[in-house]
N, C-alpha and C positions, 0 to 999 in steps of 0.2 A: 504494500500500500504506500502511495506517495506520502512523504512526511507532511506536506501541507494539508492533506486530507484528514489526518488523524484528529486535530482539534474538532473538526466538524462531526466526526463520528462520535467523539466523546460528548459533544453538545447534545447530539441526538440521543445517545444512550442515557445521559443524565435526565434529559427532558422526558423520555419515555418511561424511565424508572419512576420518576416523581409522579407523573400523571397516573400511572397504573396503581401506585401505592395510595393515592388520594382519591381515586375514582369512586370507591364505595361510599365515601362521605360527602360527595359533592352536593347531594340533595338533603343532607342533614339539616334539621331546623336551626334557625339562628339561635345562638347561645349567649346569654347574659348581655355583655356590652355590645355584641353584634346587633341586638335588637335596637338599641338607641342609635348606633351608627347607620343602620340601614334605613331608618325612618326618614332621615334627611334626603337620601337618594330617591326614595319612593315619592316623597312630596315634590321634589324638584322635577322628576319625570312627568308629574301630573300638571304642574303649573307653568313649566317652561324653564329652560336652562338659564335664561337671563336673570332669573330671580336669585341666582347665586351671588349677584352683586350686592355688596354691603348696603344696607338701607332698604332693600327690596324683599327682605325676609325677616321673620322674628329672630331676635338675637341668639336664641339657643337652638336654632334649626339644625346647625351642623355641630352642635355641642361646643360652640365657641371656637372651633378649629377652622383653619383655612379650608376652602371647599373643594380642592382638586380631586380628592378621591370620590366625593359624592357626585361631582359633576361627571367624572369618568363613568361611574356606574349608572347614573341617570341617562347618559348618552347611550350606553349599551341597552338599557331598558327601552329607550325610544326605538331602537333598531330590532331587538330580539324579543321584546316584551319583558315585563317584570317577573323575575323568578329567583328563588334561592340559588338554583344551579348557576345562573348567570353571575350572581354576586360572588359565589365561591370560585367559579372559574376565573374571574378577574384576579382574585388573590392568588390562585394557583399559578397563574401566569407570572405574577410577581415572585412567587416562591421559586419557580423554575429559573427565572432571571437571576435571583439571588444565588442559587446554587451554581449556575453556570458562570456568573460573574466571579464568584469565589474561586472557581477553578481557573479562570482566566487570570485573575490577580495573583493567585498562587503560582501559576505557571510563569508569569512575567517576573515576579519578585524572587521566587525560589527555583522550582523546577516542576515539570509536568506531574511527577508522582505526588509531590506535596499538594499540588492543585487538585488532583483527583480525590485523594483520600481526605483532605480537609473539607472539600465540598460535600462528600458523602457523609462524613461525620457530622457536619453541620446539619444536613437534612435529617439525619437520624436522631439528633438531639431532641428530646421530648418537647421542649418549648417551641422550637422551630417547626417540628413536624406537625404538631397540633394546630399551630397558628397558620399553617400553609394553605388553609382554605377557610379561615375565619375572616369575615369582613370587618377588619380593624386596620388601622394605619401603620402600626409598628413594623410589621413584616415588610410592607412595601417600602417604608423608609430604609430598612436594613438592606433590602435587595438593591434598590436604586442607589443607595449610598455607596455600596461596594463598587458598582459600575462607575460612579462619578469619581471615586478615588482612583480607580484604574485609569480613566481618561485623563485625570489631572497628572498622574505620574508619567503617563505617556505623552504629555503635552498636546493632547487632542482637545484643544480649547473649545471648539464649536460644539462638539458632542458633550463635553463637560457642562458648558453653559446651558444647553437645552435640558440635559438631565437634571442638573442642580436647580434650575429654575422651577422645574416641575416638582422636584424633591421638597423644597421648602414650603410649597403650598399643599403638600400631603399632611404634614404635621409640623408645627412651629419648632418642636424640639430637634428637628433635623439640622438646625443651624449649628448645633454643637459638632456635627461631623465636619462641616465646612470650616468652623472655627479651628478645629484640630488641624486641618490641612493648612490653614493660613499660619498658625503657630509653627508648624513643621517647616514651612517655607522660610519663615523668619529665622529659625534656628539653623537652617542649612545655609543661609546666605552668609558669605564671608564678612560682609560689611554692608552698611546701608548704601545703596546706589540707586540711581534713577531706574535701572533695569529691575532691581528687586522691588522697588515701590510700585513700578508699573505692573509687575507680575501679581503683587498682592491686590492691587486695585482690580485687575482683571478677574481674579478668582473670587473676589468678594462681591461681585455684581449680584449674585442671588441673595446675599444678605441685604443689600440695598432694596431689592425688589420686595422681599417680605416685609421689610421695615416700612416701605411706602404703603403697602397694603394695610398694615396694622394702623398706621397713622391716619390713613384715609378712613378706615373703619371707625376710628376714634372720633374723627370729625363728623362723620355721618350719623353714627349711632350713639355716641357718648361714651363708648368703652372700647378698649383695644380688643378684648375677647370676652365673650360671655362666660368662658371657663373661670375667669377670675372675678366675676361679679360677687360671688358669695365667699370667696376664699382669698387670702393674701397670696400673691404670686411667690413671694420669698418668705422663708422662715429661718432665721438665724439663731433661734434658741438652741443653746448647747445640747440640751437633752434630746431635742428633735433631731438635730444634725447627727448626733452620735447614733441614735436609734436607726435612722435612715441609712447611715454609712454601714452599720453592721449588717442590715438586711441586704443592702446592695452587694456587699462583699460576699456574703453567703451565696446569694443567687448567681453572682457572676463567676466566682472562682471555685465554689465547692459543690453546690447542689447539682443534682442530675449527673453525678460522676465527673463533673468538670474539675474536681480536685486532681484527677490524673493529668489533665492538660496543664494545670497550674504547676504541678510538681515537675513535669517535663520541662516547662519553660524555665523555671528557676534553676534546675540542674544544668540545663544547657547554657544558661548565662554564667553560671558559676564555673563550669569546667571547660567551656569553649570560649576563649578570649575573642576569637574572630566573630562569634555571634554577637557580642556586645558592640562591635564596631559597625554592624550593618545598619544603614540609615533607616531602612523601612521599619526596623524594630522600634525606633523612636516614634515614628508616625503611628504605628499600631498601638503602642502604649498610650500615646496622647489621646487616641480615639477611645480606648478602653476607659481611661480615667475621666476625660471630659464629658463624653456622651453618657456615661453611667453615673458617676458621682455628682453630676450636676443635680440629680434628684435628691441629694442629701439636703439641699436647701430649697428645692423647687417643688411646688404643689403641696397640698395638705396630706398626701398619702403616696405610697409607692406600690406599683404593680410589677411583677416579674417581667411581663412582656415589654416593659419599657426598655429592657436591656437588649432586646433583639438587635438593634443597630450595632451593638458592640460585639456580638457573638461571632460573626465571620472572622474577625481579626484574632480572637482568642483561639479559634480552631485552626486558623492558618499558622499561628505561632506555635501552637501545641504540636501539630503534626510535623511541622518543620523541625522542631526540637527533637522529636522522636527520631526522625531521619538522621539528624546530626549526631545524636547520642549512640545510635546503633551503627557501629563502624562497618562490619562485614556487609558488602552489598547484597549478598543472598539473604541476609536476615532482615534487611530494611523492609522489604515487601511483606515478609511474614509478620513482623511486628505491627505494621500498619493494618494488615488484614485482621490480626487479633484485636487491635483497638476498635476496628470497625464492627466486629462481631460483639464486642463488649458494649458498644453504643447501641446496637440492636437489642441486646438483652436488657439494657437499661430502659429503652423505649417501651418494651413490652411489660416490664415489671415495676413501673413507677407507681408509688402509692398515691392515694387520693390526697390532694393538697389544696387548701383554700377552696375555691369554687371549681377546681379541676380544669381550668382553661389552660393549664400548663402541661397537661398530659392527656393520654387517651381515656382516662376515667370520666371525662366530661360526657362521653357517650352513654355511660350508665345513667347519668342525670337525665339526659334527653329521653332515653328509653322509658324510665320510670314516669316522667312527666306525661309522656304521650299515653302510656297505658292508663294512668289515672284519669286523664281527660276523656279517654274513650269510655271508661266506666261511668263517668258523670254523664256523658252524652247519651249513653244507652239507658241508664237507670233514672236520671234526674235532669232531663233536658231543659226543663223550664224553671229550675230552682235558682235562687239568688245565692251566689257564692261569694263569701268574704275571704279574701286572700291578700297577698302582698306581691310586689314586684319580685321576680319577673312573671309569676303565674298570671297576674292580672292581664297583661298584654298577650301572653301566650294563649290564654283562654278566649280573648276577645277577637284577635286578629288572625284569620286563617292564613294570611300571607307569610306569617312567621313559621309555618310548617308544622304546627302542633295539632291543629283541629281543622276539620273540613268546613265546619260552620261555627260561627262565633257563639259563645255562651255568655250568660249574664254574670259578670264578675265585678265586684266593688273592691276598691283598693283600701288597705289600711296602712298608714304610714306612721312611724314613730314621731313625726313632726306635726301630726294632726292635733287639733284641739280636742279636749276630752269629750266635749258635746258631740263632735262629729264621730268620734269613735263609738260612743254609746249608741248613736243613731244607727251606725253600720251594724253593730252587734244585734240590735233589736230587729232589723230588717232581714238579716241573713238567715238562710235555711241550712246552708252548708259552710263549713270552714275547711279550707285547704291549706296545708302547711308542708314545708319541706325543711325539717330541722337541720339537715346536712345536705348541701351547704346552707348555712343559716344566716339570717339578718336580724336586727333588733325587732323589726315588725313581725317576722315569722315567729320569733320566740314569744312575743307578746300574744299573738294569736293562739299559739299552742297552749300557753299558760291559761288563757281565758277558757278555752275549750275544756281543759282538764279540771279547772276549778269550778266550772259551772255544769259539770256532769253531761257534757255533750257526748253522744255515743260515737265511738270509733267504728266507722262503716268499712273502711278498707285501709290497709297498710301494705305498701310495697317497699321492699328493702333489698338492696344489693350492697352489702356492707362496704362502706359506712353510709351509703346514700339511702335516704328514706323519703317517702311521700305518704302523707296521712290525710284522710278525708273524714271529717266529723260531721254529725247531723244534730240539729237542735233537739233537745229532749222533747218527747211527745207523750202526753199533752204538755204544753208549755207551763 
């Protein structure tokens, strides 16, 4: 086979592998935050794409985010019709792009073997694998970010500018990737020159673009982003920063068996002096630190998926470190294959964590919710159900993939006034709760049902996931 044809064969093989692995879940219902993210795209496809312009939509339509991902999906809905499969296929394309871009970047910076194995390990990492067809912005940011870094290192400015301009409008936190690149350029420049400053200005254009958008949004709507209407953008309280930093460190360097990669990187830097001199290591470390630990002071909370934009570089450095530490050429491939199988084992055997959007256990939640709703539809189709998010929307909206026809569901929120809660309890005939994964409102609902002798009609469980349906005592 001609040498020039090999990368294209690898691209095709990677794309086909990813597509086949994710094909069974393309029509899986929207899960948790996917529900909120998808709503903006459905609305936009109904009212017109031009309504994405600031001032022409309610402030929280796109969750306070730049609208690029919603506009992209809404455009696809216009062409192919609205469906869960279309939304998940869009993210799957980004997932394929991310894996292939990781291969390309690894091949350019290190070698082809490192590129192949790091891209496969990235895909098999539970967080990346599960997010590969969830309609959320973090994986698209990670995927396009790798490609933009590659274009920047290759001095392909036009492709970088197009990709990075789209990147910053996917999610505003993508600016940390570009900031890392600019810092790297500054540190690599021997001294300040007109040429260096010109380069920095060129590659910072996407930052000016998103800044102009946010300022325009502020002038039109009165706020930079609806995300920050109810929460401070920054929190410098020492206890908060320490807690966030600990969580980020665990999820980035230790959880989901990433401690192996971290150990390999440390050992390689300690024992291979040449490894410490490679300039790309500085760039990758900057991305790991800036795009991850910025969340130590940013936002009121931290979610593991926020680390997706940093993961490709950790896997690139980890696999390259493995290749550098294993000296005999015949053992390099064997060690990389062993790491790959270990990642596959980790993917399959991950425990339930949080709301399970970080591993395959989320499918257990989806299955139990659907079975519970089918029981309600067959036995109590006209009953008024009191529940909490996400059950409320999943019961009401067939387009989310859980029910064929909407059911009557009233929401209970821990922020509601007591009078509203009491009214909901009086009017409800059924109470639906899922203690795991739980929320304050779910816990309050379950406590009320147990304390007031509501009868448990049905309990579905796949340890530790639970769905419970209670009925008002009869006679009241």
